[in-house]
N, CA, C and O atoms as a printed pandas DataFrame, in Angstrom:
     atom_number atom_name residue_name chain_id  residue_number  x_coord  y_coord  z_coord
0              1         N          MET        A               1   -3.808   -3.569    1.033
1              2        CA          MET        A               1   -3.556   -3.481    2.466
2              3         C          MET        A               1   -4.281   -2.258    3.034
3              4         O          MET        A               1   -4.224   -1.172    2.458
4              5         N          LYS        A               2   -4.949   -2.441    4.144
5              6        CA          LYS        A               2   -5.668   -1.350    4.786
6              7         C          LYS        A               2   -4.681   -0.449    5.541
7              8         O          LYS        A               2   -3.810   -0.932    6.265
8              9         N          ARG        A               3   -4.835    0.870    5.356
9             10        CA          ARG        A               3   -3.940    1.815    6.030
10            11         C          ARG        A               3   -4.344    2.014    7.490
11            12         O          ARG        A               3   -5.529    2.018    7.822
12            13         N          GLN        A               4   -3.346    2.179    8.353
13            14        CA          GLN        A               4   -3.566    2.437    9.762
14            15         C          GLN        A               4   -4.009    3.880    9.957
15            16         O          GLN        A               4   -3.423    4.794    9.378
16            17         N          LYS        A               5   -5.040    4.088   10.768
17            18        CA          LYS        A               5   -5.486    5.434   11.115
18            19         C          LYS        A               5   -4.592    5.964   12.223
19            20         O          LYS        A               5   -4.284    5.249   13.177
20            21         N          VAL        A               6   -4.170    7.230   12.094
21            22        CA          VAL        A               6   -3.246    7.835   13.049
22            23         C          VAL        A               6   -3.867    9.081   13.653
23            24         O          VAL        A               6   -4.480    9.885   12.952
24            25         N          CYS        A               7   -3.704    9.233   14.950
25            26        CA          CYS        A               7   -4.100   10.439   15.680
26            27         C          CYS        A               7   -2.827   11.051   16.250
27            28         O          CYS        A               7   -2.061   10.372   16.934
28            29         N          ILE        A               8   -2.600   12.331   15.970
29            30        CA          ILE        A               8   -1.411   13.009   16.493
30            31         C          ILE        A               8   -1.863   14.077   17.488
31            32         O          ILE        A               8   -2.515   15.053   17.118
32            33         N          LEU        A               9   -1.506   13.874   18.749
33            34        CA          LEU        A               9   -1.794   14.855   19.784
34            35         C          LEU        A               9   -0.627   15.824   19.848
35            36         O          LEU        A               9    0.522   15.400   19.972
36            37         N          GLY        A              10   -0.904   17.118   19.764
37            38        CA          GLY        A              10    0.162   18.113   19.771
38            39         C          GLY        A              10    0.884   18.172   18.442
39            40         O          GLY        A              10    2.114   18.213   18.401
40            41         N          VAL        A              11    0.132   18.178   17.358
41            42        CA          VAL        A              11    0.715   18.117   16.010
42            43         C          VAL        A              11    1.586   19.327   15.677
43            44         O          VAL        A              11    2.451   19.230   14.807
44            45         N          SER        A              12    1.383   20.460   16.342
45            46        CA          SER        A              12    2.183   21.645   16.025
46            47         C          SER        A              12    3.490   21.713   16.814
47            48         O          SER        A              12    4.293   22.621   16.604
48            49         N          GLY        A              13    3.706   20.762   17.717
49            50        CA          GLY        A              13    4.958   20.702   18.463
50            51         C          GLY        A              13    6.035   19.969   17.676
51            52         O          GLY        A              13    5.778   19.457   16.587
52            53         N          SER        A              14    7.223   19.920   18.223
53            54        CA          SER        A              14    8.348   19.322   17.488
54            55         C          SER        A              14    8.151   17.831   17.232
55            56         O          SER        A              14    8.396   17.368   16.118
56            57         N          VAL        A              15    7.716   17.074   18.227
57            58        CA          VAL        A              15    7.494   15.635   18.042
58            59         C          VAL        A              15    6.297   15.414   17.121
59            60         O          VAL        A              15    6.319   14.518   16.276
60            61         N          GLY        A              16    5.259   16.223   17.280
61            62        CA          GLY        A              16    4.087   16.122   16.421
62            63         C          GLY        A              16    4.415   16.371   14.957
63            64         O          GLY        A              16    3.911   15.673   14.077
64            65         N          LYS        A              17    5.263   17.369   14.692
65            66        CA          LYS        A              17    5.665   17.674   13.313
66            67         C          LYS        A              17    6.475   16.520   12.715
67            68         O          LYS        A              17    6.320   16.193   11.538
68            69         N          GLN        A              18    7.341   15.905   13.531
69            70        CA          GLN        A              18    8.122   14.774   13.050
70            71         C          GLN        A              18    7.219   13.577   12.759
71            72         O          GLN        A              18    7.419   12.862   11.777
72            73         N          THR        A              19    6.236   13.370   13.612
73            74        CA          THR        A              19    5.285   12.274   13.400
74            75         C          THR        A              19    4.471   12.516   12.136
75            76         O          THR        A              19    4.237   11.589   11.361
76            77         N          LEU        A              20    4.042   13.749   11.924
77            78        CA          LEU        A              20    3.299   14.107   10.718
78            79         C          LEU        A              20    4.134   13.825    9.474
79            80         O          LEU        A              20    3.616   13.328    8.474
80            81         N          GLU        A              21    5.410   14.137    9.535
81            82        CA          GLU        A              21    6.314   13.874    8.413
82            83         C          GLU        A              21    6.399   12.370    8.108
83            84         O          GLU        A              21    6.398   11.962    6.947
84            85         N          VAL        A              22    6.472   11.566    9.154
85            86        CA          VAL        A              22    6.519   10.105    8.966
86            87         C          VAL        A              22    5.225    9.623    8.305
87            88         O          VAL        A              22    5.265    8.809    7.382
88            89         N          VAL        A              23    4.085   10.119    8.772
89            90        CA          VAL        A              23    2.794    9.731    8.200
90            91         C          VAL        A              23    2.723   10.123    6.731
91            92         O          VAL        A              23    2.299    9.329    5.892
92            93         N          GLU        A              24    3.138   11.349    6.420
93            94        CA          GLU        A              24    3.076   11.834    5.040
94            95         C          GLU        A              24    4.046   11.078    4.126
95            96         O          GLU        A              24    3.732   10.830    2.962
96            97         N          ASN        A              25    5.201   10.717    4.637
97            98        CA          ASN        A              25    6.187    9.993    3.826
98            99         C          ASN        A              25    5.860    8.510    3.674
99           100         O          ASN        A              25    6.495    7.810    2.885
100          101         N          ASN        A              26    4.885    8.039    4.418
101          102        CA          ASN        A              26    4.489    6.632    4.357
102          103         C          ASN        A              26    2.976    6.514    4.169
103          104         O          ASN        A              26    2.311    5.727    4.843
104          105         N          SER        A              27    2.452    7.306    3.246
105          106        CA          SER        A              27    0.998    7.379    3.062
106          107         C          SER        A              27    0.391    6.070    2.555
107          108         O          SER        A              27   -0.827    5.900    2.605
108          109         N          GLU        A              28    1.209    5.156    2.073
109          110        CA          GLU        A              28    0.676    3.858    1.666
110          111         C          GLU        A              28    0.339    2.989    2.880
111          112         O          GLU        A              28   -0.384    2.001    2.757
112          113         N          HIS        A              29    0.865    3.360    4.051
113          114        CA          HIS        A              29    0.634    2.595    5.278
114          115         C          HIS        A              29   -0.246    3.320    6.291
115          116         O          HIS        A              29   -0.921    2.685    7.101
116          117         N          PHE        A              30   -0.238    4.674    6.244
117          118        CA          PHE        A              30   -0.916    5.468    7.268
118          119         C          PHE        A              30   -1.843    6.507    6.657
119          120         O          PHE        A              30   -1.595    7.014    5.562
120          121         N          VAL        A              31   -2.918    6.818    7.381
121          122        CA          VAL        A              31   -3.804    7.917    7.022
122          123         C          VAL        A              31   -4.040    8.744    8.288
123          124         O          VAL        A              31   -4.342    8.195    9.348
124          125         N          LEU        A              32   -3.901   10.051    8.173
125          126        CA          LEU        A              32   -4.103   10.937    9.316
126          127         C          LEU        A              32   -5.599   11.057    9.568
127          128         O          LEU        A              32   -6.350   11.507    8.703
128          129         N          ASN        A              33   -6.021   10.656   10.749
129          130        CA          ASN        A              33   -7.434   10.599   11.090
130          131         C          ASN        A              33   -7.839   11.704   12.065
131          132         O          ASN        A              33   -8.955   12.217   11.985
132          133         N          ALA        A              34   -6.943   12.076   12.984
133          134        CA          ALA        A              34   -7.276   13.056   14.011
134          135         C          ALA        A              34   -6.027   13.800   14.461
135          136         O          ALA        A              34   -4.928   13.247   14.474
136          137         N          ILE        A              35   -6.214   15.066   14.828
137          138        CA          ILE        A              35   -5.103   15.877   15.338
138          139         C          ILE        A              35   -5.603   16.761   16.480
139          140         O          ILE        A              35   -6.795   17.045   16.602
140          141         N          SER        A              36   -4.663   17.180   17.302
141          142        CA          SER        A              36   -4.937   18.218   18.284
142          143         C          SER        A              36   -3.764   19.184   18.257
143          144         O          SER        A              36   -2.635   18.812   17.936
144          145         N          PHE        A              37   -4.055   20.422   18.598
145          146        CA          PHE        A              37   -3.009   21.442   18.656
146          147         C          PHE        A              37   -3.443   22.537   19.602
147          148         O          PHE        A              37   -4.611   22.613   19.982
148          149         N          TRP        A              38   -2.499   23.390   19.985
149          150        CA          TRP        A              38   -2.763   24.409   20.982
150          151         C          TRP        A              38   -3.530   25.575   20.389
151          152         O          TRP        A              38   -4.709   25.746   20.698
152          153         N          LYS        A              39   -2.899   26.382   19.548
153          154        CA          LYS        A              39   -3.612   27.520   18.963
154          155         C          LYS        A              39   -3.011   27.983   17.637
155          156         O          LYS        A              39   -3.293   29.094   17.187
156          157         N          ASN        A              40   -2.213   27.170   17.025
157          158        CA          ASN        A              40   -1.537   27.534   15.784
158          159         C          ASN        A              40   -2.455   27.254   14.586
159          160         O          ASN        A              40   -2.313   26.239   13.905
160          161         N          ILE        A              41   -3.388   28.164   14.346
161          162        CA          ILE        A              41   -4.387   27.992   13.286
162          163         C          ILE        A              41   -3.730   27.964   11.908
163          164         O          ILE        A              41   -4.169   27.218   11.032
164          165         N          ASP        A              42   -2.696   28.758   11.707
165          166        CA          ASP        A              42   -2.015   28.772   10.409
166          167         C          ASP        A              42   -1.409   27.410   10.086
167          168         O          ASP        A              42   -1.470   26.959    8.942
168          169         N          PHE        A              43   -0.831   26.759   11.079
169          170        CA          PHE        A              43   -0.268   25.425   10.868
170          171         C          PHE        A              43   -1.381   24.430   10.554
171          172         O          PHE        A              43   -1.212   23.552    9.709
172          173         N          PHE        A              44   -2.517   24.567   11.233
173          174        CA          PHE        A              44   -3.660   23.697   10.947
174          175         C          PHE        A              44   -4.127   23.858    9.505
175          176         O          PHE        A              44   -4.415   22.867    8.834
176          177         N          LYS        A              45   -4.203   25.090    9.023
177          178        CA          LYS        A              45   -4.635   25.330    7.642
178          179         C          LYS        A              45   -3.709   24.632    6.653
179          180         O          LYS        A              45   -4.159   24.083    5.647
180          181         N          LYS        A              46   -2.412   24.659    6.948
181          182        CA          LYS        A              46   -1.424   23.992    6.097
182          183         C          LYS        A              46   -1.650   22.477    6.088
183          184         O          LYS        A              46   -1.588   21.842    5.035
184          185         N          ILE        A              47   -1.908   21.911    7.251
185          186        CA          ILE        A              47   -2.168   20.471    7.356
186          187         C          ILE        A              47   -3.460   20.119    6.629
187          188         O          ILE        A              47   -3.522   19.128    5.901
188          189         N          ASN        A              48   -4.479   20.928    6.830
189          190        CA          ASN        A              48   -5.792   20.629    6.268
190          191         C          ASN        A              48   -5.784   20.620    4.743
191          192         O          ASN        A              48   -6.596   19.921    4.137
192          193         N          LYS        A              49   -4.899   21.370    4.113
193          194        CA          LYS        A              49   -4.794   21.361    2.650
194          195         C          LYS        A              49   -4.364   19.982    2.150
195          196         O          LYS        A              49   -4.814   19.538    1.093
196          197         N          ASN        A              50   -3.502   19.307    2.899
197          198        CA          ASN        A              50   -2.974   17.999    2.487
198          199         C          ASN        A              50   -3.775   16.823    3.035
199          200         O          ASN        A              50   -3.655   15.703    2.538
200          201         N          HIS        A              51   -4.583   17.071    4.044
201          202        CA          HIS        A              51   -5.323   15.996    4.710
202          203         C          HIS        A              51   -6.788   16.409    4.834
203          204         O          HIS        A              51   -7.269   16.709    5.927
204          205         N          LEU        A              52   -7.480   16.421    3.714
205          206        CA          LEU        A              52   -8.867   16.890    3.686
206          207         C          LEU        A              52   -9.834   15.935    4.373
207          208         O          LEU        A              52  -10.966   16.313    4.677
208          209         N          ASN        A              53   -9.404   14.706    4.621
209          210        CA          ASN        A              53  -10.294   13.716    5.217
210          211         C          ASN        A              53  -10.120   13.564    6.723
211          212         O          ASN        A              53  -10.478   12.530    7.287
212          213         N          LEU        A              54   -9.572   14.586    7.380
213          214        CA          LEU        A              54   -9.453   14.524    8.836
214          215         C          LEU        A              54  -10.838   14.353    9.442
215          216         O          LEU        A              54  -11.767   15.089    9.110
216          217         N          LYS        A              55  -10.968   13.381   10.328
217          218        CA          LYS        A              55  -12.259   13.151   10.966
218          219         C          LYS        A              55  -12.430   13.984   12.227
219          220         O          LYS        A              55  -13.526   14.461   12.522
220          221         N          TYR        A              56  -11.338   14.157   12.969
221          222        CA          TYR        A              56  -11.405   14.847   14.255
222          223         C          TYR        A              56  -10.291   15.872   14.361
223          224         O          TYR        A              56   -9.134   15.592   14.045
224          225         N          VAL        A              57  -10.658   17.065   14.809
225          226        CA          VAL        A              57   -9.689   18.144   15.037
226          227         C          VAL        A              57  -10.040   18.798   16.368
227          228         O          VAL        A              57  -11.195   19.145   16.615
228          229         N          TYR        A              58   -9.031   18.962   17.224
229          230        CA          TYR        A              58   -9.249   19.635   18.504
230          231         C          TYR        A              58   -8.240   20.756   18.644
231          232         O          TYR        A              58   -7.033   20.543   18.534
232          233         N          CYS        A              59   -8.748   21.951   18.887
233          234        CA          CYS        A              59   -7.884   23.111   19.113
234          235         C          CYS        A              59   -8.161   23.651   20.502
235          236         O          CYS        A              59   -9.310   23.881   20.878
236          237         N          SER        A              60   -7.105   23.848   21.250
237          238        CA          SER        A              60   -7.221   24.402   22.585
238          239         C          SER        A              60   -6.369   25.658   22.667
239          240         O          SER        A              60   -5.338   25.762   22.003
240          241         N          SER        A              61   -6.796   26.597   23.471
241          242        CA          SER        A              61   -5.984   27.796   23.685
242          243         C          SER        A              61   -6.083   28.208   25.135
243          244         O          SER        A              61   -7.034   27.871   25.840
244          245         N          ALA        A              62   -5.088   28.934   25.552
245          246        CA          ALA        A              62   -5.032   29.350   26.952
246          247         C          ALA        A              62   -6.063   30.435   27.239
247          248         O          ALA        A              62   -6.285   31.339   26.434
248          249         N          VAL        A              63   -6.671   30.323   28.383
249          250        CA          VAL        A              63   -7.583   31.365   28.863
250          251         C          VAL        A              63   -6.971   31.904   30.137
251          252         O          VAL        A              63   -6.787   31.170   31.108
252          253         N          LYS        A              64   -6.656   33.185   30.131
253          254        CA          LYS        A              64   -6.034   33.785   31.310
254          255         C          LYS        A              64   -7.092   34.090   32.360
255          256         O          LYS        A              64   -8.111   34.721   32.082
256          257         N          LYS        A              65   -6.826   33.632   33.552
257          258        CA          LYS        A              65   -7.736   33.905   34.673
258          259         C          LYS        A              65   -7.310   35.187   35.358
259          260         O          LYS        A              65   -6.120   35.471   35.492
260          261         N          LYS        A              66   -8.276   35.944   35.782
261          262        CA          LYS        A              66   -7.972   37.216   36.476
262          263         C          LYS        A              66   -7.930   37.020   37.957
263          264         O          LYS        A              66   -7.690   37.973   38.699
């Protein structure tokens, strides 16, 4: 059976973390293909250790305007 590709927007948030847990606990059905997060680089490093085949990663951070 072919696994479904999953994209998690806001993976470092509470819903994103729960979705990541579902994907990891059901790896026979799902493969993490893409993620986005705000600026939590440490959390990304943790994810990247377990999901080396991520195709797309987007990191955004706030820029303060003067």
